[in-house]
BAPANU-420409 format. One record per residue (C-alpha): x, y, z negated. Coordinates in steps of 0.001 Angstrom, whole numbers, padded with zeros to 6 digits, always signed. Example, Ala and Ser with C-alpha at 12.3 -4.5 7.8 and 13.67 -1.06 7.14 Angstrom:
2
+012300-004500-007800;+013670-001060-007140;
***
This chain:
361
+047817+130776-112651;+047280+127017-112493;+044986+127192-115527;+042452+129092-113423;+042127+126064-111119;+041819+123421-113835;+038332+122053-114518;+037048+124147-117461;+036452+121300-119910;+040003+119990-119381;+041640+123308-120298;+040707+122835-123934;+041079+119052-123998;+043008+117744-126958;+044914+114800-125503;+045028+111482-127283;+048153+111264-129417;+049741+107846-129397;+052065+106672-132128;+055073+107311-129919;+053910+110883-129239;+054029+111650-132948;+057398+109976-133552;+059436+109861-130357;+062786+108534-131537;+063864+105018-130562;+065421+104516-133989;+063470+103695-137120;+061284+101157-138858;+058093+101159-136801;+055033+100418-138904;+052710+102954-137280;+051378+101434-134018;+050150+097982-135057;+052657+096300-132740;+053936+092816-133472;+057042+093023-135624;+058083+089514-134584;+059011+090040-130946;+057512+088497-127851;+057496+084996-126432;+058535+085457-122801;+061239+083030-121588;+064594+084447-120574;+063704+088018-121506;+066571+090512-121496;+064854+092901-123900;+061916+092855-126290;+058400+093577-125085;+056792+093979-128492;+057125+097794-128652;+055121+100337-126691;+056940+102248-123920;+057771+105946-124099;+054609+107857-123138;+056670+110931-122224;+058729+108960-119667;+061878+110730-120913;+064626+108417-119662;+062950+108025-116276;+062394+111739-115811;+065973+112533-116790;+067408+109957-114372;+065264+111156-111465;+065948+114814-112238;+069672+114149-112035;+069277+112381-108688;+067035+115064-107163;+068842+117946-108914;+065645+119409-110339;+064290+120013-113834;+062875+116939-115571;+059975+119075-116792;+058707+119179-113193;+058406+115370-112879;+055500+113051-113679;+055374+109280-113072;+052238+107340-112242;+051222+103771-111509;+051949+104230-107839;+051188+107492-106051;+047581+106296-105955;+047150+106900-109682;+048539+110419-109314;+046190+111147-106404;+043323+110095-108642;+044570+112201-111575;+045051+115302-109420;+041462+115042-108185;+040277+114531-111775;+042221+117584-112925;+041060+120087-110319;+037823+118927-108644;+034407+119036-110316;+032252+116008-109361;+029108+116787-107333;+030378+120337-106834;+033905+120561-105440;+035572+118927-102450;+038959+117993-101073;+040164+118518-097501;+041979+115761-095594;+043688+116181-092233;+043089+113111-090111;+044351+110631-089148;+046010+110085-092518;+046318+107884-095601;+042894+106652-096659;+043298+106797-100451;+042769+110567-100602;+039201+110121-099404;+038605+106913-101366;+039757+108452-104658;+037559+111496-104123;+034471+109464-103292;+034955+107222-106334;+034829+110383-108455;+031839+111811-106563;+033962+114635-105158;+033141+115810-101643;+035437+115146-098685;+035855+117643-095861;+037857+116700-092783;+039738+118309-089934;+042083+116896-087306;+045738+117061-086469;+046509+118220-082942;+046352+115556-080232;+050134+115128-080535;+049683+114656-084324;+051269+118011-085212;+049731+120121-087979;+047567+123097-087050;+047502+125398-090086;+044883+127704-088557;+042543+124762-088039;+043119+123563-091603;+042472+127011-093076;+039344+127433-090962;+038032+124180-092446;+038381+125394-096035;+035107+126102-097845;+034386+127948-101080;+034430+124734-103117;+037506+123176-101437;+039850+122655-104379;+042624+120472-102890;+044185+120024-099452;+045987+116708-098914;+048815+116561-096363;+051011+113551-095619;+054549+114148-094317;+055829+111983-092708;+052245+111236-091846;+050796+107769-092296;+050069+106188-089827;+051465+108468-087100;+055034+108571-088458;+055827+112234-087770;+056983+115041-090047;+054491+117878-090509;+056044+121199-089574;+057374+123141-092553;+056185+126485-091165;+052633+125185-090872;+052674+123925-094474;+054007+127284-095641;+051229+129072-093760;+048663+126981-095617;+050347+127685-098971;+050359+131412-098244;+046740+131690-097165;+044959+129126-099336;+044410+129680-103055;+043780+126088-104098;+046030+123084-104681;+048124+121714-101811;+049352+118129-102175;+052110+117009-099799;+052551+113243-099879;+056180+112404-099047;+055946+108635-099502;+058204+108030-096477;+060508+111032-096803;+063579+108974-097763;+063757+107489-094263;+064581+110842-092683;+066625+113955-093333;+066376+115525-096815;+065701+118827-095045;+062286+117465-094049;+061123+117652-097667;+059219+120578-099174;+060337+119880-102748;+062326+123112-102704;+059078+125055-102212;+057704+123924-105585;+059661+126625-107452;+058041+129436-105488;+054598+127838-105063;+052891+126927-108325;+049970+125369-106421;+052139+122846-104549;+052325+119224-105695;+054728+116840-103929;+054129+113091-104211;+056680+110339-103701;+056852+106597-104279;+059320+103860-105126;+057399+101438-102897;+058954+102251-099525;+062658+103110-099126;+063451+101904-102649;+061908+098488-101982;+059965+098422-105260;+056377+098076-104073;+055687+095287-106586;+056344+097446-109670;+053762+100117-108657;+055596+103359-109410;+055152+106793-107899;+055965+110297-109031;+054882+113891-108644;+057001+117018-108542;+055145+120181-109436;+054962+123331-111504;+055638+122662-115216;+052119+123715-116167;+050593+121254-113707;+052836+118487-115043;+051786+119277-118615;+048109+118919-117679;+048775+115584-115938;+050343+114321-119157;+047241+115398-121065;+044868+113289-118981;+046919+110181-118196;+046590+106892-120055;+048797+106944-123201;+051255+104240-122099;+050783+104286-118341;+054285+103144-117317;+055279+099793-118801;+058707+098823-120090;+059490+096405-117241;+058775+099110-114675;+060931+101577-116601;+063884+099156-116755;+063637+098290-113053;+063409+101958-112111;+066492+102856-114157;+068326+099924-112550;+067417+101310-109110;+068674+104756-110116;+071996+103165-111009;+072176+101474-107591;+071284+104281-105198;+073842+103170-102612;+071897+099940-102084;+068793+101928-101190;+070789+104071-098766;+072305+100955-097196;+068853+099455-096684;+067665+102641-094991;+070568+102404-092530;+069625+098785-091786;+066003+099782-091278;+066939+102562-088839;+069001+100119-086788;+066088+097675-086680;+063619+100439-085821;+065657+101454-082776;+066026+097808-081763;+062276+097287-082077;+061557+100418-080046;+063762+099315-077167;+062505+095740-077081;+058840+096753-077329;+059329+099189-074450;+060650+096304-072356;+057776+093914-072990;+055025+096577-073229;+056070+099138-070589;+052531+100516-070325;+052301+101200-074076;+053004+104515-075822;+055445+104203-078711;+055366+107307-080902;+058534+108750-082486;+058822+107830-086164;+060564+109267-089233;+059421+106249-091244;+059788+102470-091472;+056946+101817-089027;+056058+102470-085404;+052671+103560-084097;+051843+101935-080756;+049032+102861-078379;+048202+099974-076084;+045016+099022-074277;+043808+095861-075967;+045847+096556-079110;+043041+095440-081417;+042812+092060-079705;+046596+091721-079771;+046551+092354-083530;+043974+089600-084048;+045873+087121-081898;+049127+087842-083723;+047389+087344-087062;+046316+083896-085890;+050044+083209-085557;+050593+084575-089099;+052272+087700-087750;+050482+090587-089434;+050397+094127-088056;+047826+096859-088819;+045003+097859-086491;+044495+101633-086764;+042112+102007-083829;+039113+103030-085926;+040770+106221-087180;+040323+109577-085421;+042714+110156-082492;+043995+106569-082764;+041956+104591-080247;+043892+101476-079155;+046571+102042-081780;+048333+099563-084037;+050968+100230-086682;+053969+097913-086893;+056225+097905-089945;+059920+097456-089179;+061082+094106-090525;+064338+092184-090617;+065894+091134-087303;+064392+087666-087736;+060923+089120-088406;+061191+091596-085546;+062267+088869-083132;+059340+086711-084250;+056990+089614-083497;+058532+090216-080078;+058411+086515-079214;+054782+086325-080335;+053792+089279-078138;+055636+087840-075121;+053952+084464-075512;+050506+086047-075857;+051044+088216-072775;+052186+085183-070802;+049110+083236-071882;+046889+086129-070805;+048458+086195-067353;+048038+082448-067010;+044388+082734-068040;+043814+085534-065512;+045325+083518-062661;+043622+080306-063743;+046934+078473-064201;+047454+076311-067291;
***
């Protein structure tokens, strides 16, 4: 039972009831929430901003449920996946007592969110080839380990975590397992573990609209989980966490799914192009396979290359300080023009290095 894992004081929490929780119809004369009855003053607005948004996220949940072919009662939206990460830790982990487990190298917000809440952070490593070792993860679990965070495809390595290894963890661990699928849309749907939610009440799957959907600016993520878990997340979230503009833009995206799919195809073409061209100009580098919109590169002097590119206003991410990632940088796949600018920048920097080494100018 999920209730056995919830922090005791939250089990009996009476959530704040907003005006729109008490009366949830969109029709009526609204004199209950102290909103302005005289509209808003934004230029060129397509709809009014003077009314609070739906705290239950009904239209959004219904639209996403139809797309994913799941029950809307298993969906929860947050202000980016980051908010949901924070809420999950709040829900299950007791500050100064409990801990989470992260499998490195991985997305840094799991640890940051835990430390902000004074929740402990335990760590273990992926294998050297970045595959998931369930036995190692399970051996790292302690009595007070309440949540295991996994990222698949993993950021920043770009690889899918093996389904069998995730299932082994779910079978042998009695706490919450969060699988962050922020980049899942770039690969095969079969890579997802959403289908395991029905049979695993302790599994929470995270996704975002920031990556494949191209909506990073609106800050919207969602969780798919057991209905009981979703109900508890609704209890502890801010009353009106998703604003009306975000809701409208999300529903517009849901009505234009083919555009998202078309952009993924374009990205895959550019990713393969970038791979091939980088292999030509950096033959000594290791380019790791990717199921995402970025490429992890291991190259001696990568950190210096990143700095020199930044001086040219070409920005890539140095990942060399993370475990297992010495001399690694992460490069997001851009447009053809952006990718060519990156390639040209690298070639010019390499040429300058050779000239400096030979003393020619």
